[in-house]
Structures are given as structure tokens and as C-alpha cells.
N, C-alpha and C positions, 0 to 999 in steps of 0.2 A: 266530875267524879265517876268512878266506874267500879264494877266488880270483876274479879279475875278468876278464871276457872282453868284448872289443869287436872290431868289424870295420867295414870300409867307411866309414871316416871321411872319405876323399877330401879331405884337408886341402890347401888352396890359398889363395893370397893374396887371391883374390876372395871368400873366405868367412871373413872375420876372426872372426866370432862363434864359428865352430866351432874355430878355433885357440885362442881364449880358453877355450872350454869344455874343450878337450883339456888345457891347462895346469892347469886347476882339477881335472880328473879325476886327473892325475898327483899333484897335491898331496894329494887325498883318498885316493889309493891307497897312500900311505906307511903301512907297518906291516901291510899285507895280506900274504897268503901268496904273492902274485904277480899280475902283470898280463900277460895274453895278448892280443896284437893279431893277429887272424887274417886279415890281408890287406887291401890297399887302404888302408893308413895314409895314403898320399899320393894325390892326384888323378893324379899322374904322376911317375915317377922314371926318369930316362934314364941312370942310371949313378951311381956313387959320387962322380963329379966334378960332378954336377948341382947348381949353386949357385942354382937358382931359389928365390926367396923363397916361403914362409917355412921352407925346409928347415933352415936353420941354427938357427932358433928352436925347431923341433920336436926337433932333435937335442940341443940344449942341455937342453931340458926332460926328455927321456928319460934323458940322462946324469945329471941331478940325481937322478932317482928311483932309478936303478940304484945310484948312489953312496950313497944312503941305506940300502942293504941290502935293498931290495925287489926280488926277481927280476923281470926283464922279458924276455919272449919275443915274437918277431915272426915271423909266417909270411908268405910272399910271396902277393900277390894278383895279379889280372890287370892291374892298373895299375902295380904296383911290383915286378914279379918280378925286376928288375935290382938290387935291394938286395943289397949284397955285403959283403965282409969289412971294408972301411973303415967302412961304416955301422955294422956290429956293434962295431967297435973304438971308434968315437967315442961311441956311445950306451951301451955296456956291455950291450947286449941280446943274447940268444941267438937266432940264426936257426934256425928249425925247418924240417924237410923238409915236402914237400907232404902227406904222410900222417904224422902224429905220434901215436903211441900212448903213453898214459900211464895212470897210475892215480891218481885224485883222491878222497881220502877213502874208499878202498876200492872205488871204481867204475871198472872198466876203461873208458877213454875214448879216442875218436879225435878229433883236431883236424884240420880241413881249412879251406881258404878256401871251398870249395864249388863252384867252377866245374867241377871234374872230375866232379861228380855230375849235371851237366846234359847227359847224353849224348844227349838227343833233339835238341839243337841241334848237328847234324852240322857245319854250316859253321863254327861257333865252335870246335868241337873240332879241326877241321883247321887253322884259323888258329893255334890255341894251340900245336899241335905244331910248326908252322913257326917261330913266333917264340921258342919255348922251346928250339929246337935249339941245342946249344952252339956249333956253327959259325956260325949266324946271330948269336947273341949276341956272339961274339968279333968278327965283322966289324962289327956295329953299334957296339959300344963303341969300336972303332978309329977311327970317324969323329969329326970335330969336333963339339962339342956343338951348334953352330948347325945342322949338317946333321941331327943326331938330332932336334932340335926340329922342323925342317921336316917330316921324315918322320912323326913322331908326330902332327903336326897333320893331315896328309893321312889317316893311318890312322883317327884319331878321327872325322873328318868322315864317312868311309865307314862306320865302325862305328855311328855314330848313325843314319844312314839305314837301315842293315840292321836295327837294333833296332826302329825304328819300323815296319818292314814285317813283323816276326815276330809270330806268335801268342804271347800271354803264356804259355800252357802249355808251349810249347817251351823257354822260358827258365827254367823251374823245374826242380827236381831230378827225376830219374827214380826212382820208388819201387823198382823192381827193382835199380837200381844201388846205391841206399842199402842195401837188404837184403844185396846181395852183398858190398859193402865192409865192412859191420859184421860179417858172418859171417867174412870173410877175416881181419880183424884181431881177431876174438874180443872185441868190446866190447859193453857194454850202453848206452853213451851216445855220441852223436855230436854234436859242436858245430861249426857252420860259419856262414859268412856268405854273401856274394855275391848272393843272390837278392833281398835287401832285403824279405824277407817274414817279419818276426820272429814266432816262435811256438814253443811247446814241444809237439812231437808225441809222443804216448805210445801204446805198443802192447804186447801180450803175445804171446809165442811160446815154445814149448818149456818152458812153465811159468815163464818168466822175464819180468821187466819190462824194456822197452827205451824209450829216449827219444831224440829228436832235437831239439836246441836250436838254433834258427835266430836268429842275431843280427840286429839292425837296422842300417840305414844311418844316416848322420848328415845326409843330405839332408832327410829328413822325419821318420822314426820316432824316431831318437835312442834306440834301445833297447840295453841292455847286459845281460849275464848275470852273476849272482853265484852261485857254487857253494860250498857248505860241507858239513859233515857231515849236514845236514838235507835236502840236495837242491839242485836248480837252480831259479832263478827269473829272469824277465826284468823289468827295471825301466827307467823312463826315466832316461837319463843325468842329466838335470836334477835329478832327485830325489836323486842320489848326490853330486853336487858342490855 
């Protein structure tokens, strides 16, 4: 048996091949110890009333997997941090906090989307604090869906321009932040996405082995992680489905 981890799928109507692959992944995940989706399941989620296609198709597929008895857990990403209680009810998925500590096959493990580790990107962190503020979220969700879509379109255009102007290194995780967070949560393994740089980083400290598993995006790399009693490994999603 094994646990499955994916992130940064960015599912959207304009990328139908990824939606098909996601449905095949869920079929293949049946009977596993569980599926963890660590943020950015959707390209954009503007609230639990967001009926943009293919949200209904994705929700149905997740509900089918959860109903089969396979545990499903979802963490918020920077694109879908407004996933709420209705989404969890419809899918049967458990919504995880932004820092989720667990123990998998005897290894203390921390799950994150990963954007909180990119502390050198000061502008992004400031923006994140603003849009994650509960008062902002409440006011935003109170607006008509059409208004939310218009606002999101403006923000995305500005964000794309900002990303293109940034140094690549700034948008990666800060090693000191990684060390601090792992020490704070007393874990030996950290699993996250967000950076779209799939790799398993290994290190030794205090006589112990540590590893950071970075999941791949579904734009290009299509990498997922499988973890069982023998350890962690990254594989192409295509080879699993």
C-alpha cells in the first residue's frame, strides 16, 4: 500500500488533457492508502459557488473516489485558497490547514502547498497576507460571481507581468525558512509543491536523515510522489495512470 501526492494541477477547461489525466489518476488511486492534493487543484477557484467548467466534473470524480473508501485530502494553494466547506461536503475530501503535520509509515512529515516557504519574494508574501485576510475574503465572496471573475482577471494579468520581471531564485524556497519550519514542526520529511521544480532534496543533520519532496506541476513536468514503507519517490503521472 502507498500514499499518493500531487499538486499544481491547475485544472481548467482550456486544458482538457489534464482533466482526463486527473480522472484516470483517481481511478488508479482506488485502493491506495490515500490521495493528497497539496494545492492549486484548480487554475482558479472564486468561491464554492464558482460554477466554471470543469469544476463540476472534477468534484464528481473526487466524490467517486472518496465514496470508494479511499481517503482524499486537499490543501489550499495560491490559486484555490477559497475552497470551502461546500466543496469538502460535495467531494468527501478533508480540507487540510496550510501546515499539516502527520506521520506516514513512521516518518514525521509536514505537508504544505509551498508558497509560504518562498520568503525571499517579499512582494508576493505581502499580497498573500492581504488576500488571505478573513475580512478581505468575506467581502470578496459577498460580491457577485461576475465581479469576482473580473477582479481575478485583472489580478492575474498583473501577477503574470510581475512574475516575468522577477529573478527565478526569488521565487524558489528559502533554505533557511525550510530549516526553520521543519525544526518547528519536528519533522524529518517535508512535502510541498508551488515552485514547479520537482526533486527530492536529501540532507543530514543532528545525526538524522531529512528530505524535502517537491512535487511537479501539470503544465510541464507532470510529476507525482508515491510514499510507502520503503520511502519516497517521484514518478511521472503518466506512468501511474
